[in-house]
NUMIVO-202533 format. One record per residue: residue in three letters; x, y, z of N, C-alpha, C in turn; residue number from 1. Coordinates in steps of 0.1 Angstrom, whole numbers. Layout:
+------+-------+-------+-------+-------+-------+-------+-------+-------+-------+-----+
| rest |    nx |    ny |    nz |   cax |   cay |   caz |    cx |    cy |    cz |  nr |
+------+-------+-------+-------+-------+-------+-------+-------+-------+-------+-----+
|  ALA |     X |     Y |     Z |     X |     Y |     Z |     X |     Y |     Z | NUM |
...
+------+-------+-------+-------+-------+-------+-------+-------+-------+-------+-----+
//
This chain:
+------+-------+-------+-------+-------+-------+-------+-------+-------+-------+-----+
| rest |    nx |    ny |    nz |   cax |   cay |   caz |    cx |    cy |    cz |  nr |
+------+-------+-------+-------+-------+-------+-------+-------+-------+-------+-----+
|  MET |     8 |   -12 |     0 |     0 |     0 |     0 |     9 |    12 |     0 |   1 |
|  THR |     6 |    22 |    -9 |    14 |    34 |   -10 |     7 |    45 |    -3 |   2 |
|  THR |    14 |    52 |     5 |     9 |    63 |    13 |    13 |    76 |     5 |   3 |
|  SER |     4 |    84 |     1 |     7 |    96 |    -6 |    12 |   107 |     4 |   4 |
|  LYS |    21 |   115 |     0 |    26 |   126 |     8 |    15 |   137 |     8 |   5 |
|  PRO |    14 |   145 |    19 |     5 |   156 |    19 |     8 |   166 |     8 |   6 |
|  ARG |    -2 |   171 |     2 |     0 |   181 |    -9 |     5 |   194 |    -2 |   7 |
|  GLN |    11 |   203 |   -11 |    16 |   216 |    -6 |    10 |   226 |   -15 |   8 |
|  PHE |     7 |   238 |   -10 |     1 |   249 |   -17 |     8 |   262 |   -15 |   9 |
|  TYR |     9 |   270 |   -25 |    14 |   284 |   -24 |     3 |   293 |   -23 |  10 |
|  ILE |     3 |   302 |   -14 |    -6 |   314 |   -13 |     3 |   325 |   -19 |  11 |
|  HIS |    -1 |   331 |   -30 |     6 |   341 |   -37 |     3 |   355 |   -32 |  12 |
|  GLY |    13 |   364 |   -31 |    11 |   377 |   -26 |     7 |   387 |   -36 |  13 |
|  ILE |     1 |   383 |   -47 |    -5 |   392 |   -57 |   -19 |   388 |   -59 |  14 |
|  THR |   -28 |   398 |   -56 |   -42 |   394 |   -57 |   -47 |   390 |   -70 |  15 |
|  ASN |   -59 |   384 |   -71 |   -64 |   380 |   -84 |   -66 |   393 |   -93 |  16 |
|  ALA |   -67 |   405 |   -87 |   -68 |   417 |   -95 |   -55 |   422 |  -100 |  17 |
|  GLY |   -44 |   415 |   -96 |   -30 |   419 |  -100 |   -23 |   429 |   -91 |  18 |
|  LYS |   -28 |   432 |   -79 |   -22 |   441 |   -70 |   -13 |   434 |   -60 |  19 |
|  VAL |    -2 |   440 |   -56 |     7 |   435 |   -46 |    -1 |   436 |   -33 |  20 |
|  PHE |    -1 |   425 |   -26 |    -8 |   424 |   -13 |     0 |   431 |    -2 |  21 |
|  ARG |    -6 |   439 |     6 |     0 |   447 |    17 |    -6 |   443 |    30 |  22 |
|  PRO |     1 |   444 |    41 |    14 |   450 |    43 |    25 |   441 |    37 |  23 |
|  SER |    37 |   446 |    35 |    48 |   439 |    28 |    52 |   427 |    36 |  24 |
|  ASP |    50 |   426 |    49 |    54 |   415 |    57 |    43 |   405 |    60 |  25 |
|  TRP |    32 |   405 |    52 |    20 |   397 |    54 |    24 |   382 |    55 |  26 |
|  ALA |    33 |   377 |    47 |    37 |   363 |    47 |    43 |   359 |    60 |  27 |
|  GLU |    52 |   367 |    65 |    59 |   365 |    78 |    49 |   365 |    89 |  28 |
|  ARG |    39 |   374 |    89 |    29 |   375 |    99 |    20 |   363 |    99 |  29 |
|  LEU |    16 |   359 |    87 |     7 |   347 |    86 |    14 |   334 |    91 |  30 |
|  ALA |    27 |   332 |    86 |    35 |   321 |    90 |    38 |   322 |   105 |  31 |
|  GLY |    40 |   333 |   111 |    42 |   335 |   125 |    30 |   331 |   133 |  32 |
|  ALA |    18 |   334 |   128 |     6 |   330 |   135 |     4 |   315 |   136 |  33 |
|  MET |    10 |   308 |   126 |     9 |   293 |   125 |    22 |   286 |   131 |  34 |
|  SER |    31 |   294 |   137 |    44 |   288 |   141 |    42 |   277 |   152 |  35 |
|  SER |    32 |   277 |   160 |    31 |   267 |   170 |    26 |   254 |   165 |  36 |
|  PHE |    21 |   253 |   153 |    17 |   240 |   148 |    28 |   233 |   141 |  37 |
|  ARG |    34 |   224 |   148 |    46 |   217 |   144 |    45 |   202 |   147 |  38 |
|  PRO |    53 |   194 |   141 |    53 |   180 |   144 |    56 |   177 |   159 |  39 |
|  GLY |    48 |   170 |   165 |    50 |   166 |   179 |    48 |   177 |   189 |  40 |
|  ALA |    42 |   188 |   185 |    40 |   199 |   195 |    28 |   197 |   203 |  41 |
|  ARG |    29 |   201 |   216 |    18 |   199 |   225 |    12 |   213 |   227 |  42 |
|  PRO |    -1 |   214 |   227 |    -7 |   227 |   230 |    -3 |   233 |   243 |  43 |
|  GLY |     1 |   246 |   243 |     5 |   252 |   256 |    19 |   248 |   260 |  44 |
|  ALA |    26 |   240 |   252 |    40 |   236 |   257 |    49 |   248 |   255 |  45 |
|  GLY |    58 |   249 |   265 |    67 |   260 |   265 |    80 |   255 |   272 |  46 |
|  GLY |    86 |   264 |   279 |    98 |   260 |   287 |   110 |   260 |   278 |  47 |
|  ILE |   120 |   252 |   283 |   133 |   252 |   276 |   133 |   247 |   262 |  48 |
|  GLY |   123 |   239 |   259 |   122 |   233 |   245 |   115 |   243 |   235 |  49 |
|  ALA |   109 |   254 |   240 |   102 |   263 |   232 |   113 |   272 |   225 |  50 |
|  TYR |   110 |   275 |   212 |   119 |   284 |   205 |   111 |   291 |   194 |  51 |
|  ILE |   117 |   302 |   189 |   110 |   310 |   179 |   114 |   304 |   165 |  52 |
|  GLY |   104 |   302 |   157 |   107 |   297 |   143 |    94 |   294 |   136 |  53 |
|  TYR |    95 |   293 |   123 |    83 |   289 |   116 |    80 |   275 |   116 |  54 |
|  SER |    67 |   271 |   116 |    63 |   257 |   115 |    67 |   252 |   101 |  55 |
|  PRO |    71 |   240 |   100 |    74 |   234 |    87 |    61 |   233 |    78 |  56 |
|  TYR |    49 |   235 |    84 |    37 |   234 |    76 |    32 |   247 |    70 |  57 |
|  CYS |    39 |   258 |    74 |    35 |   271 |    69 |    47 |   280 |    69 |  58 |
|  VAL |    53 |   282 |    57 |    66 |   288 |    56 |    66 |   300 |    46 |  59 |
|  PRO |    70 |   312 |    50 |    71 |   323 |    41 |    82 |   321 |    31 |  60 |
|  GLN |    80 |   325 |    19 |    90 |   324 |     8 |    88 |   335 |    -2 |  61 |
|  VAL |    99 |   338 |    -9 |    98 |   348 |   -20 |   101 |   340 |   -33 |  62 |
|  ILE |    92 |   341 |   -43 |    93 |   334 |   -55 |    91 |   344 |   -66 |  63 |
|  ASP |   101 |   345 |   -75 |   101 |   355 |   -86 |    97 |   369 |   -81 |  64 |
|  HIS |   104 |   373 |   -70 |   102 |   386 |   -63 |    88 |   388 |   -58 |  65 |
|  VAL |    80 |   377 |   -56 |    67 |   378 |   -50 |    66 |   371 |   -37 |  66 |
|  ARG |    61 |   377 |   -26 |    60 |   371 |   -13 |    49 |   360 |   -14 |  67 |
|  CYS |    52 |   348 |    -9 |    43 |   337 |    -9 |    44 |   330 |     5 |  68 |
|  VAL |    34 |   322 |     7 |    35 |   313 |    19 |    32 |   299 |    14 |  69 |
|  LEU |    41 |   290 |    17 |    40 |   276 |    14 |    33 |   269 |    25 |  70 |
|  VAL |    21 |   263 |    22 |    13 |   256 |    32 |    12 |   241 |    29 |  71 |
|  ASN |    16 |   233 |    39 |    15 |   219 |    38 |     1 |   214 |    43 |  72 |
|  GLU |    -5 |   205 |    35 |   -18 |   200 |    38 |   -18 |   192 |    51 |  73 |
|  ALA |    -6 |   188 |    56 |    -5 |   181 |    69 |   -11 |   189 |    80 |  74 |
|  LEU |   -10 |   202 |    78 |   -16 |   212 |    88 |   -30 |   208 |    91 |  75 |
|  ARG |   -38 |   204 |    81 |   -52 |   201 |    83 |   -54 |   189 |    93 |  76 |
|  ASP |   -45 |   179 |    92 |   -45 |   168 |   101 |   -42 |   172 |   116 |  77 |
|  ILE |   -33 |   181 |   117 |   -28 |   185 |   130 |   -39 |   194 |   137 |  78 |
|  GLU |   -44 |   204 |   129 |   -53 |   213 |   135 |   -62 |   219 |   123 |  79 |
|  PRO |   -74 |   213 |   121 |   -83 |   217 |   110 |   -86 |   232 |   111 |  80 |
|  MET |   -87 |   237 |   123 |   -91 |   252 |   124 |   -79 |   260 |   119 |  81 |
|  ALA |   -67 |   256 |   121 |   -55 |   264 |   116 |   -55 |   263 |   101 |  82 |
|  TRP |   -58 |   252 |    95 |   -59 |   250 |    80 |   -69 |   259 |    75 |  83 |
|  ASP |   -81 |   259 |    81 |   -92 |   268 |    77 |   -88 |   282 |    78 |  84 |
|  PHE |   -82 |   286 |    88 |   -77 |   300 |    90 |   -68 |   305 |    78 |  85 |
|  VAL |   -59 |   296 |    75 |   -49 |   300 |    64 |   -56 |   301 |    51 |  86 |
|  MET |   -65 |   291 |    48 |   -72 |   291 |    35 |   -82 |   302 |    34 |  87 |
|  ASN |   -89 |   305 |    45 |   -98 |   316 |    45 |   -91 |   329 |    44 |  88 |
|  PHE |   -79 |   330 |    50 |   -71 |   342 |    48 |   -69 |   345 |    33 |  89 |
|  ALA |   -65 |   335 |    26 |   -62 |   336 |    12 |   -75 |   340 |     5 |  90 |
|  ARG |   -86 |   333 |     7 |   -99 |   336 |     1 |  -104 |   350 |     4 |  91 |
|  ASP |  -104 |   354 |    17 |  -109 |   367 |    21 |  -101 |   379 |    15 |  92 |
|  ASN |   -88 |   376 |    12 |   -79 |   387 |     7 |   -77 |   386 |    -8 |  93 |
|  ASP |   -85 |   377 |   -14 |   -84 |   375 |   -29 |   -70 |   371 |   -34 |  94 |
|  LEU |   -63 |   363 |   -26 |   -50 |   358 |   -29 |   -51 |   344 |   -36 |  95 |
|  PRO |   -45 |   343 |   -48 |   -45 |   330 |   -54 |   -38 |   319 |   -47 |  96 |
|  VAL |   -43 |   307 |   -47 |   -37 |   295 |   -41 |   -35 |   285 |   -52 |  97 |
|  SER |   -23 |   280 |   -53 |   -20 |   270 |   -63 |   -12 |   258 |   -57 |  98 |
|  GLU |   -15 |   247 |   -62 |    -9 |   235 |   -57 |     5 |   234 |   -62 |  99 |
|  VAL |    14 |   230 |   -54 |    28 |   228 |   -58 |    29 |   215 |   -66 | 100 |
|  CYS |    35 |   216 |   -78 |    36 |   204 |   -86 |    49 |   197 |   -82 | 101 |
|  VAL |    47 |   184 |   -78 |    58 |   176 |   -73 |    60 |   165 |   -84 | 102 |
|  LEU |    73 |   165 |   -89 |    76 |   155 |   -99 |    79 |   142 |   -92 | 103 |
|  PRO |    75 |   131 |   -99 |    77 |   118 |   -93 |    92 |   115 |   -92 | 104 |
|  GLU |    96 |   108 |   -82 |   110 |   105 |   -80 |   115 |    94 |   -91 | 105 |
|  ALA |   127 |    96 |   -95 |   132 |    86 |  -105 |   134 |    73 |   -98 | 106 |
|  PRO |   132 |    62 |  -105 |   134 |    49 |   -99 |   149 |    47 |   -96 | 107 |
|  GLN |   152 |    40 |   -85 |   166 |    38 |   -81 |   171 |    25 |   -89 | 108 |
|  ARG |   183 |    26 |   -94 |   189 |    15 |  -101 |   196 |     6 |   -91 | 109 |
|  GLY |   194 |    -7 |   -93 |   201 |   -16 |   -84 |   215 |   -18 |   -88 | 110 |
|  ASP |   224 |   -20 |   -79 |   238 |   -22 |   -82 |   241 |   -36 |   -84 | 111 |
+------+-------+-------+-------+-------+-------+-------+-------+-------+-------+-----+
//
């Protein structure tokens, strides 16, 4: 049985009307709001193991000089409300969302 990897999506920082989305740090703010959703994280966990950083499920990026956020569908399994928040943010702000095209891995040759 083959398990498929979670899909990934880009939220693009140019609206469907072609305008650059503002504020200029929107991607970092959105990813920062999702930073607590990480593999193995416990709600309310802090202390010495807590650190500042982005979640691997919601990462700001710049592609072709456009701010984007890469969102991993695994976020939906961890916290459906967080997934809904991110997707509704894109919809409410008229930001295009596109699925990342992942090419299949080449078969490994036996020695």
